[in-house]
N, C-alpha and C positions, 0 to 999 in steps of 0.2 A: 311650917317650921319658923319659930320665932327667933329673930336675929337681933332685935332691938326693942326699944320702948314704943308701943303703939300710941297714936294720937287719940285723945279722948275729947269729947265735947259733952258738956252738961252731965259729967260723971259717967259717961258710957263710951266705950271704944267706937270709933267711926267704922261703919260697915262691918259690924260684928267682930271687930278686931283684925280685919284684913291687913296683911303686911306684905308689901307696901301698899299704901293707898295710891290711886292714880288721879291726878288733878289735871284738868284741862282749862286753858285760859280763854277769857273773853276779851277780845281786843278791838271790838267794833268802835267806830268813831261817832256813831249816831245811835239814838234809841232804836231805830229800825234795824240797823246792822246788828246790834246786840241781840235784839229779839230773834233775828234769823239765826244767829250763832247758837243761841240757847236751844232752839228747835232742832238744829242739826246735831248738836252735841248730846242732848239728853238720850237719844235712842242708842247711843254708843256706850251708855252705862258708866259714866265717870263716878268716882267716889266723892270728889269735891270739885266745885267750880271756882275759878279765880277770876274776879273782875279786875283787870288791869285798868284802873280808872284814869291813869295818865294818858291813855289813848283816846279817852272820851272828850269830844269837842266841847261839851257842856260842863266840864269840870269846875269852872269858876262859878257856876250857878248851884249853890248848895241844895236848894229845893228840887232842882232837876236831878241832881245826883241821888238824893234820897228817894225820889219817885222811881228812878230807874232801878235802884237797888231793891226797892220793894217789888217791882214787877219781875225782876230776876228771881227773887225768893219765891214768889207765888208760882212762877212757871216751873221752878226747879223741883217742886213737889217733894220737899224733904231732903234734897241733896244739899249738904252744907255749902255755904258761900264764903270765900276768902276775899277780902277787900285789900287791894294793893295799889299804892302810888309808888312807882319806881322812879327814883330821881335820875336826872341825866347823868350824874356822876357815876351811877351804878347801872347804866344801861337803859334808862327810861326815856320817855318822850319829853320834849319841852312843853311846859305848861305856864299859863299866865296866873300863877299863884305864888305868893311868898311862902316861906316855910311856916310862918305863924298861921297863915291861912290854911295850909295843908293840915296842920295839927288840929285846927278848929273843925275842918271837914271830917277828920277821923273821929273827933269827939261827937259831932252831930250824928254820924252814922252809928256809932256805938250806943249813944243815948236812945236812939230809936229802935235799937235791937234788930237792925235789918241784915246783919251779917253774923257769921259764926266764928270767924277768925279775921284778924288783921295782920298784915305784914308791914313792919316799920324797920328802917335800916338802923343798925346799931352805931353807925358813924354819925347819926344825927346828934344835935345838941342834947346833952343829958337832961336838960329841963323839958325839952320837947318829948323825949322818951318817957319821962316820968308822967307827963300829962296824958299821953296816949295809953300808957300802962294803966293809969288810974281809971280812965274812961272804959277801957276794955274790961278790967276787973269788976267794975261796978255793974256791968251788964252781962257778966258771965260769958265774955267773949275771949277766946284764946289769942294771945299775943305771940306772933312770930317775930323775933328780932333777927335780921338778916345782914349778911355781908356778901357783896359781889365784886369780883375783879374780872373785868373783860379784857385785860391785857396779859395777864400771866397767872401762874400758880405760886403763891407765896411758899416759903419754906415750911417744912412739916411742923415745927414748933409754933410758928406763927398761926398756922391753920388751927392747931389744937387750942391755942389761946383764944381764937375767935369764938369757938364753941363755948369755952369757959366764960368768956366775956358776956355772951348772950345770957347765960344762966345767972351770972352775977348781977346783970342789969334787970333781972326780974322776968325774963322771957318764959313763956310756957313751952315754947318750941324754939330751937336754935337752927338757923339755916345758913349754910355757906355754899356759895357757887363761884367757881373760878374757871380760868381758861388755861388749858394745857397746851404746851408747845411741843410736847413729845409724850411717849407712853410712860416715861418715868414720872412725869407730872401727874398722870392719871393714878399711878400707884401711890403717889404722895397724898393725894386727896382721899383715896380709899383707906390708907393707913391712918390718917388723921381722924377719919370718920369712925373707924373701928376703935381707936383709942378713946375717943370722946364718948362713944356709946357705952363703953365699959366704966367710964369715970362719972359721967353726968347722970342726974336723976330725971332729966326731961327728955322728951323725944327729939330726934335730930332729923334734919333734911340736908342732904348734900348732893352736889353734882359737879362734874366738869362739863363745860360747854363746848360746842363745836363738834367736828367729826370724831376726834379721839374721845371726847367726853361722852359721846353717845353710849359708850360702854357702861359708864356709871349709871346711866338712866335705866339700863337693863338689869344690872346686878348690884347696884349700890346698896340695895336692901340687905344683901348678904353681909355687908359690913356695918349695918345698923341704921341706914337711912330709911325713915318711916314713910316717905312719900316720894313719888317720881312724877314729873310733869310730862304730859303727852299732848299731841295736837288733836283737838276735836274738830276745829274748823280752820284756825290759823295759828302760826307760831308766835310766841312772845319772847323767845330766846333761841339762839343758835343751837342746833343739835337735837331739838325736840323732834320726836318721831310720832307717827300716827298712833292713836290709842289702840287701834286694832292690832298693830304690830307689837306694841308694848305688852298687851294682854296675852298675845300668843306666846311670846318669849317667856314671860313670867310663868305662864302655865307649864311650859316645858321644863324650865329650871326647877320650879317648885316640885313638880312630879318626880323629876330625877333625883332631887336631893332628899326626898322623903321615901324613895323606893327602898325596900328591904332586900 
């Protein structure tokens, strides 16, 4: 049952148009830890791997980042790779790089064609967004422009505007992740997702984080979210659940919603 716009790569829907896609993060701090994570995760059948490079101790060494990205791609055997540096302001790790250096790292990764998608925050400097967007486009890499709030859930109209902002800034995919304080906040995020999925032409990713937010990871796709994050080896954000549990619930929901 199609509820929103699926994510495509190189002109084709990922995983034959599966909706939602399931993405698992790699958060190892060393090459060896990342290699072990990949081996553990691949047997669980993720649709996309996300390398959270802000966890990587060697992030300041561009040649090492490129080498590890290449090794992940080779081991992934066709599973798309999403490259993400999450800033501290939006829940990421502290890193020893300036923002200009982060942009240069994104450009290098894109130029080498080592990833299939990149995630960059829409609160970044517009000039930096433009440089990352240009690098991604030149290499046929999809750009996710994202917004994260780890303290609260903004008002409905603010959330809807965040999705619109991503599209206006040239995103291929818009992502919004927020923190609910109660169940009403969860409904706010789902309502914003449904509205944006009907208004925008690009795919959306949305989620609430934490215990309440786990609900959105299970059925946010019904409201138009094209991808959900699940734990393959380790969590990268609060509320993520094991990929086995996510797949079980998705199967039950999709079967019941298509039953005649």
